[in-house]
N, C-alpha and C positions, 0 to 999 in steps of 0.2 A: 409560538403562532404552531399556527395550524397548518402542513403545505401540504398537506392529505386531499387531493379533492373531492369534491362531497352529491359534490353535481352539477352531472349536463345541462350545461349551455346551452347548445345543437338541437340535444330534443326537444327539451325546455319551447326553444322558440319556433319550432316548429309544430308543437301538440298543442301549445297557448292561440297563435294566430290562429288552428286551422278551427279553438275549436269557440273562440270569436266569431270564425268566420258561419260556421253551425248554428252561430245562435244566430245571428242576423235572422240567418235562408231562415228557423224557427216560425220569426213573423212575422217574416215576408217584406218587412218593410226597415226603415228609418230603423234603428238600434244607438241608444243612450246607454252611456257605460259609464259606472262612477269607477272612479281608478281613488280605491284609497291608497293609501301611502303614500311612498314621495318613486318620482317617474323618477329625476335623477337621482341621481350621488343616492343610493339607498344600499345608504354604510348599513346599516343592520343585516339586512336580508345577504352581503355580501360573506360577511362576521357570522351568523349559524349555517349557512347556507355553502361552503368553500368552494367554489367554482360561478359563483351566481357573482357576474358583475355587476356591482351600480346601476350601470343603463341599462341592463338585460329588457327591463320593459320599452324602454327604446327603441331600442335596437328590435325585441320581435312586432312592436308600431309598423317599424320600417319597410316587415316587410309586406305593409299590405301599407302602406303610405293612400297610394290610390282614391283609397278608400275611406279615410281618414281627416274627421275634421276635429283642433283644437276647442274647445268651452272652458274658461279659466276660470271661478267661480271663486272668488275674494269678499269676506262678509265686510259689510257698514260695520261693526261694532267692530269686527280687529284693525278699523283706518283708523278708527277714536282712537283707541285703544291704546294706537304704534303699536302694536303688538306683533312681538321679533322669534325670527323662527332660529332654536334654541342651539340646529346644532351648525349655520351657517354664520348667523349673527347679525341676521338682515331683519329688514320690517318687512311683512307681509308684505305691503305695498313695492317694494323695492324687488321685493320675492316676484311679484306678478310679471316688473316688468324681465326680470332674470330668465323668465319662463319662457317667456315669449322669446324674446332672445336665440336661449337654446333650442325648443321646437323649431325654431326658422331655420338652425344653422344648420340643423338635421331632416331637410327641408322637409319638415311635415305643417301645416298647414294653420292656426291661429285662425279661428273665422269670427271673434269676441271675448272680450270679457263681460261678465256677466255678475254685477257689483246686488250683494244678498242680498237679507233682513235692513233694507233700505229703507227706516222711516221718517213721518214728517220735520220730524229738529236734529234734523241729520247734518252736520257741516263737512268734515272729514270725505263722504263720497260722494257730493256733486264737485266736489272743490279733484276731488281723480278724475273721475267721468271728465272733466275738460282738460281736465290733464291730457286720460289716456287718445279723446278724442283728437287733441292737439297733433297729440303721435300717430296717427291718423288710424287706429283700433275702431271697430266697432266696441261701443259698450250700451249694456240691456238692466236696468233696471225688474227686481224681486224684493218685491216690501216684506216687510217680516208683516205676520199673521198671526193674531193674537191665536191660541188654544194651537195650535201645529203641536204635532199631530195628531193633535187625537179629536178635534170638534171638527168632524168630515164631513159635516153638511158647511161650513164656514168657507172650509178651502176651497169646497170645488163648487165654488162661488163665485157669482164679481168680485166679492169683495178678496176673494182668498187667489187660487191662480190666475184668478179668469182680471182681472185688475193689477200682474203681473207683464212686462216685457216680454214681447212674443220673438222668440232667437231664431231669425234665419239664419236655416246654415244648407248646406249644398252636398256632401256628401252623407253613403248609407252610416257610418260610425262616425258616429259624434261623443267623443273623451271627452269629458267634465269633470277635470281635474282642479287641486287647485292650493295652496300652500301649505295648509297643512291641516287637522281635522278643526269640525267649527265652518268650516268654509259656507258650508252649506251645499253642498254638492248631489246628495240624493232631494232634497225640494227642490232643485232648479232640474233632474232629472223629471219626475214627477210632477213638475210645473208643466213640461212642455208633454208631456201625456197628454197632461189634461187638454192642454189648447189643440196638437196638435186633434185629439180626435170630433172634439168641436169644430179644426176645419176636413173633418173625416180625412185626415192624412192616415194610415198609420204603420206603426212605432211603436217599441218594445223595449225594455228595462231591463238593464243587468249588471252583477256589479264583482269588479275588482279588487278583489280584498288580497294579497297575500298573505297575511297572516291573519287570527289563526291557518294552520294548511286542517284540511278539515275531515283528508283524509288520513292523519295522523294519527294516533291516540292522544286521549287528555294528557297526558300526565311525562306525551315526549319533549324534549330539553330542546327544541326546536321552539312547541305549544310552549312552553314556562319563559320561554326566553321574549315572546313577546307579550305576556304579564307583565313582567320583568320593565320591557321598553311601556311602559303605558300604567306602571305603577302611582305614577299623581295624574289617572284621567277616573278608576275608578274601574278601569275595564275589568272584567272576568271570561274566562274559559268555561266553554260548558258543553257541555250533549244537547244538541239541536232536541227537543223535545221535538217539537212540529218535525221531523225528518223519520226521528223511532217512532213514531206513532206512524207517520204515514208510508211509508219503507221498512220496517222492524230492523232500520240498520242503526249501530254508528257515526257521527258528523262533529265534527265541533268545529262550535262559531264563539259570536261570544254575547258579551249579555246586554247590549248595547242592542243588538241586529237580532236578538231573539225575542226580548219586551218590546220592540216597537211593532215587530211582522205583524202580530191580527191589523195595528191599525193602518198599515202598509197592504196586509190583501185586500182592505174592505175597499182603499183607494185603487185600488185596480180596477176590487169587481163594477164598484163607481163608474169610471173611468169608459172602462170597456167591458161591462157585463159580466165577465170572466176574469181571475187567474189566474195569469200560465204557473202560477208555483203553487205548492205544496206547500212550501217552506223557509225559511232563509241561506239554507244552505244550498235550496234549488239553485238560486237567484246570481250564486256567485256562479266565476267563468273558470277558480283558479287550478293551472292544472302541475305548480308547484311539484305537490306533493310525490307526482308518478315521476318529478325525475330525480328522485334518491340514485345516487349510481353509490354510495358507501353512507352506510346509514352511521355509522361507529363513527364516523371521524363530523356527524354533522352534531354528531350525540352530546362529544369534544366539544366543539365549539359552542356550541349555545354555551354548554355552563359555564367555558371559561366568560361567553357574554353574558352570563345573569350577573357574576361578580366585577365587573368590570359596570353593570348599570348598578350596581349595589354602590362603587366606588364614587359616578357621579351624583347621587340623588344623594345622600352624606355632603360629597360639599356644596353641591344645591343649596340644603339645608341649613349651615352651616354658616353660607355666605346671606340669606335672605332672615337669617335666625328663625325659619323655622321646626316648628313641633317634627320627628324625626318619623312621619306617616309612612310617607315612598319608603324609606331606605327599610325602614319595615316589615313591610309588604314583599321587597323582595331577599331583609334577612327566610321569611320564612318559606322564598322560595330555593335560597342557602340550601337549606334544610332538608327542603324535600328534595334535593338533587343530591342529599351530603356532600357535596362542597364546601370550601370556608372559604375565607382572604385567602388563607396564605398559598390558599393554591391556584391562584395565580404565581405564576412563576417570576417573576420579576418583582412581585412586593418582599418578598423576603431580603434582597439583598439590599433595594434598595433601605429595608429600616436598621435592615444590621449595619450600614458604613454610615447613615444617618445618629446610630449610636456610641456606635466608636467614634465619631471624626466631631461628634457636640453639633453637627454643622446641618444642611439640608441638602439634602443627597436624590438619587434617583440611575435607576440600574434600567438598562433597554435589556430587550432580548431578539436578536441574532437571527436573517432568518434559518442560520442551520442550526440555533436552540444555544449557540451560546449567546453566553451575560458578560453587561459591558459596564461598567459604574461607574459616577461623576462624583462630586462633591463640591461646595462651594469654596470658591476659593477668598482672595481680593480681588480676583480679574475672573476670575468668570460665577455667574448662576452653575446651582446643580443640573440645568438642562441645558446650559453652556456647552459645561462641561463631558457631561453625556452625549452629548450627542456627537460630540466631537473624537472621544474616545470612539465611540461607533463607527466615523469612517475610518478613522488612522484602520482601526482590528481593518474592515470590511477594504478599504488597499492596502491591508498586508505590511501599515510604515510598525515601526516599532514603539513598544509607547513608551518611552523613555524621549522620542521628540513630539516638539512643541510647533504645532503648524501656525500658533501665532506666539510670535514675540511679543515680551515685554515694549520694547519699545512703537511693535505696532497697535497695540491693544491700551496703552500711555495714552499715544496722543488724542483713540477713542473719549476716552474717560474725563477727561480738560474738557472735554468742547460739552462733555454731560454735563458733570456738573459745573464750573463756573462758566457754561456759558445759556446751557438750556433748562437751566432749575430740579435738578434730579439728585437727586440725595440718593441715592445706588450707584454708586461710581462700577459697580459688575453691568459685563457686559450681557444683556439679551440671549436670543437664537438670534437675530433677522440679524441684530448686527454685526454674531463672529461671520455669521454667514456673509457679511457682504462684505467684511475684514481677508477673511481665505477665500472670496471669488477674486477681492486685488492683489494678494495676495499667490492667486495663483499665473496669476502673469507670467513670473519669476522666479516660481518658487515648482518646480515636482514636485513637490511634494505635496500640496495647499489644489494642484492640478486634479492630483490622481484623487484626496480626499474627494473634494464635490462631486470627482463622476460617479462615487459608491451612490449619491444621492438617493436616486429611482430602487437603492436598491433599501431603503430602509421601507417601500411600500411597502403595509400590511404586517409592517414588524411592532410587540409591543412595549410599555412605557410607562416608570411607573417613576412617584417624585413623593416624598418624605412629607413634602408637605403640600398648600395647595396654590397652582400656580396663574401666575396672571396671566391679562389676558394676551399677550403679544407672545411669549412666547406655547402659550397654550395652543393658537392661532399657526404659529408654525409645524405644531407639530401634525393639526391638522395637515394644514394644507402640504406636508410628504407623506402624509396618510400616513400616522404612526397613531397606534391603540394609545392613547393619550390614556392613566389617573391617578391620583394622587388623595396625602390622603386628609378629612378630613379637618383641618388642621394647619395656621395659619403660621409662615414666622415669625412672625412680630405677636403686638397686644394690642397695636395700633389702632383705634378707632375710623376712620378713614382711611381707604382701602382707593387706589383708581384699578376699572375694570377693561 
């Protein structure tokens, strides 16, 4: 794991809030900011920019909380398909509610929710709208527009943006965010600009997307890591040709923004007579590139992230029986960086122990760089074994000490197999932690081991087989960056997720 700090968090908070305020003053009225990426739990940013905390963006917004209003956009299509946010394992519908709670807990004002891309045949959207309204939230609807974003004439008419609900806002800075890509954030902002203009209200638009970082080189590992993270979306980083033509300077953007910019520019011109922007990069307000304090640390962290992304993609392809499209793309990015799977420090120890024991194994790198391992036994799965061994190492407990005795594990196994219908008697990580917590009442070693759990945050782990949802979820909750080989432990066809 990378222990060096490579990103100046305090500088970022100051620069970012100042730049947003300057952009608002540029328009002299209301500013709609499309927030791409994740506002909460931006673990990708914290991994590739060591020092960037997962909630950095929220902390920045809190510095201007009195001026900020949040609008959450969610697509009717994603509601209908019950789309799931992969990193949290919850539906987009549930994530809207989570986001409202998170914003409110931080003292930020959530003005409303807008359901986008609504069609006349939607059933999920009206149902979710009623649910939100019963919870006391304002809800607006924006309709699907045939030909968006290319058919400018239709878009800027009573059959386009004019058909959408006008979102009533009360603050000068309106942050439009959503559970994930495709939520309709940009269209929401543009619809508001159009409707503001028809009402004589002065307003402007800006985009806040952390990646790619526009003022880092195209081949910088931080930007390559973003390509790896979006390999399944066909996103490709590229030099912004409009910025190069307008200013003679290279700036990095990604293909979707570059491709759509001519249309967006025309929309701006039609709405407000003139466009304030000469390039898609101009639309951005991201200051992260100015706040890198140790470039080498960020390069190293980003290369590790690309390797993690390869394992994640390969596992997903194996689970869903997909062709290796995303993993092959990431493999090319790894080649550009000159790294291999084995450059992830926990990979080789896990593989070697699996070969030696002829059973699933796992390895975990501690904060000081020490690597501990664990293998599958009659009592414990590999994830449980490596977790207990890591806690013992952190607490300074002798490796020969058993934190959980066979007498403790036995009754749990009996409960699982004889009463709960489980075919796997081995303890998962959640069961191990519960047993450890019970034992901590009377056992000093168990208590000392439990106290080490916070120190696992940010550690890396690797398993020789695909993890079950329980073990994967526990590692995620502990903040461990876990990967696994794209191989199952058994050849059975039905698998519980």
